[in-house]
N, C-alpha and C positions, 0 to 999 in steps of 0.2 A: 415695207418696214426696214429692210436692209438699207435702202437709200436714205431713209430718215436717220438711221443710226450713223451711217457714214458721214452725212452732212453735219450732224452734231459733233462728231469727233474731229471733223475738219474745222470746227469753229463757226459753221454757217447755221446759226440758230433759226433764222427766219426760213431758210430753205428746208431745214429739218422739219419744222412745223408744217410747211406746205406739203412736203412729201407724206407725212403722217396723215394729214387731213385728206389728201388725195386717195390714200389707201382705204380710208374709212367710208368714203362716198359710195362706192359700189356695194359695200356690205350693208349700208343703210338702205339703199334702193332695193336690195333683194330681201330685206327684212330678216336677215340672219347674219349673226356675227361668228358663225362656226369656224369658217376658214381664217378669218381675222384673228380670232382667239388662239387658234392653233399656232399661227405665226408669232403672235405676241408672247407666247410662252418662251420663245427663244430670245425676244427682244422686249422684255417687260419695261425697260427704262423708257422706251418710246411713249408708252401709255402714261407712265409716271410723269413725264415732263409735260405732256399735253394736259393732264389733270391739274398739275400745279400751275399751269399758265393761265387757265380760265376757270370761271365758276359756272356750274350748272350747264354742262354741254354734253353731247352724246358720249364723249370720252369718259364721263363719270359712270355711265351705265356699263361701258366696256370694262372699266376698272372694277366695278362690283362683280361682274361676271368672271373676271380673271381671279379675283379674290375667292369667289365661291369654288373655283377649280383648285384652289390651293396655291395659286401663283403668287409669289411675294411681290407686292406692289409697294415701292418706296418712292417718295417724292424726291426728285433730284434737286440738290441745292443749286440755285442760280448763281453763276459767277458774275460779279460786277463787270460791266463793259469797260475795258481800259484801252485808251488810245495814246500812243506816243507820237506826237507831232514832231517830225524831224526836219521838215522843209519849211523855210520861213522861220517863224518864232518857235523855238524849242519848248514843248510843253507836255505835261502829263495830265491826261483828262480821265477821270474816273466817274462813270455813269453820268457823263455830260458836264461835270464840274471840274474846273482846272484845279489841280492840287498845288498847294504852296510849298515850294522847296527852297530852303535857305542856301543850298549848295548846288551850283550849276553842274558840277561834276556828277551828280546823281543821275541826271538825264544822259550825260555822255556815257556813263557806265551802262545804262540800259541799252542805248544804241549799240555800243560796242559788243556787249554780250549777245544781243539779238543777231549780230552778224557772224558770230563764231559757230563752228560746227557743234551741234548739240546744245547751242545757246549757253556755253560754259567756257570758263578759262581759268588758268592758274593765276594766283595773285601777282607773282612776278611779271607775267605777261601783261596783266591789266595795268600795273604800275608803269610799265614801259610805254604802253599805248596811251595812257591818260596823262602821265607826268614826265615821261622821257627819263625818269630816274627812279631808283628804289632806295629810299633812306627812311629814317625814323619819322621825319616830317610828312612825307608823302604817304607812308603807311597809316599814320594817324588820320590824315585827311581822307584816305579811302575808307577807313572805318566809319568816319562821320558821314560820308556820302552814302554808304550802305545803310546806316542807321536812319538817316533822314528819308531815304527812299522807302524803307520798310514801314516807317510811320505813315507815309502817304498811301501805300498800297493796301488793298484788302488783305486780310490775313491769309486767304487761300493762295494769293499770288505773290507773296513776299519772296525776296531772293533767298536762295538756299546756300548756306555756307557749310561746306564739308571739308575739314582739314584745311588745306591751303588752296581751296577751289571755290569759286562762286558760279552759280548757275541760275537761269531764269526758267520759270514754268513755261511750257509751250504756249499756253493760253495768253500769257503776257507778251511773249515774243511776237505772236501773231498780230498784236495790236500796233506794232511798230510800222510806221508808214513805209519805210524802205522795203520791208518784207511784203507789204500789201502790193507795192509796185511790182515786185518780182512775181508775186502770185498772179497779178493781173496779166503780166507779160506771158506767163506760162499758159494762162487761160486762152489767150488769143490763138494758140496752136491747136486748141480743141474746136475752133470754129472753122467755118468754110465760107468761101464766096464773099458776098457783100458784107455779111456780118463780121467776118474776120477783118476785112479792110477797114471798116468803120471802127472796130475795136483798136486796131493797131494805130490808126490816125489819132484817135482820142488819147491813147497812151503816149504817143510820141509828142503830142502837144504838151502834155503834163511833164514828160521827161525833159523837154526843152527848157521849161521854166525851172525845173529842179537843177539842171546843169548850170543855167545862168546864176541861180542862187548860190550854188556851191562855188562857182568861180568868184563871186563877190565875197563870199565868206573866206575863201582862200586868200584873196587879196588883202582883206582886212586883217587876217591872221598874220600874214607875212609882214604887213606894216607894223603891227604890234610887236612882233618878234625883233624886227630891225630896230625899232625904237628902244626896246628893252636892252638890246645888245649895246647900243650906243651909251645908254645910261650906265650899264654895267662897266663899260670901258672908263667912263668918267669917274666912277666910284672905285676904280682900280681892282675890280673883280674880273680879272682877265680870263680866268678859266670859264666863268659864266658867260662872258662876252663871246668866246669862241663857240661854246655850246649853243647859244641862242642864234648865232650867225649860221651855224650848221642847220638848225631847224628852219630858219628863214629861207635859206637857199635850197633846202630840200623841197619847199613848197614853190618857190619862185627862183630858179637858178639864174635868171637874167638880172637879178637885183644887185647891181654893182656896189651900191652903198654898203650892203651887208658884207660883200667880199672885202671891201676896203677896211671896214671895222675889224674883220677877222685878221687881216694882215697886220693892223696896228696892235691888236691884242697879242698876236703871236710874237711880235717884236718886243712888246713889253715883258713877255715871259722869257725873252732871250732865245726864242725858237726861230733861228734864221731859216731852217728848212721849212718850218710852218708858214713863214711869210711867202716863200717862193711857191710852196704847194697851194696856198690860197689863191695866189695870182694865176697859177697854171690851171687850176680848177675853174676859175672865172673865165679864162681864155677858152677852155674847152667847151664850157656851157654856151658862151656867146657864139662860138663857131657853128653851133647847131642852127642859128638863124643868120648865118653869113655875116656876123658882126665881130668886132674885136674890142678889147678893153679900151675905155676912153683915155684921152691924154692925162686926165687927173689920176686915173688908176695907175698908169705907167709911171708918172712922176713920183707917186707914192712909193712904188717899188724901188725906184732908184734912190730915193731918200732913205728908205729903211735898210737898204743894202750897203750904205756907206759905213 
């Protein structure tokens, strides 16, 4: 019974059911539930869940016996199964049905909170992580992302907002694929011999696909940021151009086009030191792969320093 309760609290519903049924078998063979009933007085929720899960089973007889002893049997409410697909196409799946979310940041918020200690974070930190800035517009967008997410989630698993802090229920965080991968990795250390080898190889095969997918998403994100920076430059939004270039090169420091846009934006702002700093940062980044800035980047530096 202790194992069944532990599995349930860890979110392993099927394993909890198997552990409970395994404990019931010897009791049924002996024709007496005396020992089982004694243990269940400490863990009555185990019986409640098995009674709730199926109709007309030996567990119902056990439940009646517990009730006759005065043990309070309450049927536990089943939490809907929620999965957050983070690798490949990002999606929120509730009891096997994909939820429709109008705001993509809702899922990014879920993934971010699931990765934080305690599955919680202050709003300023969330805004910095999701939007790289904190202003009236991003605060309003975050409120909408939370609202849309809570409309899609079961009532028991909605985000908790307390003062200036947002948090996830543990049951919801456990449905995030990234945490499932971490749990699977931890599980391999509890195995031994061939079983451990097979588990590690299977996990590494999945991890390789995940890493490749993340690299592709990083490349696409860097492309988008570079393109946005060039557009901001054309629209004379020089401060935005610098900020977008900083984000692009944080992902891909070898992207010279982003460094050149940053140099031109700094020049437009009259920031001569910013022009030289951008070039030097580009030079430092490329030195990591034994490369140097291209002739076009060097020519741009000379043009802007005149």
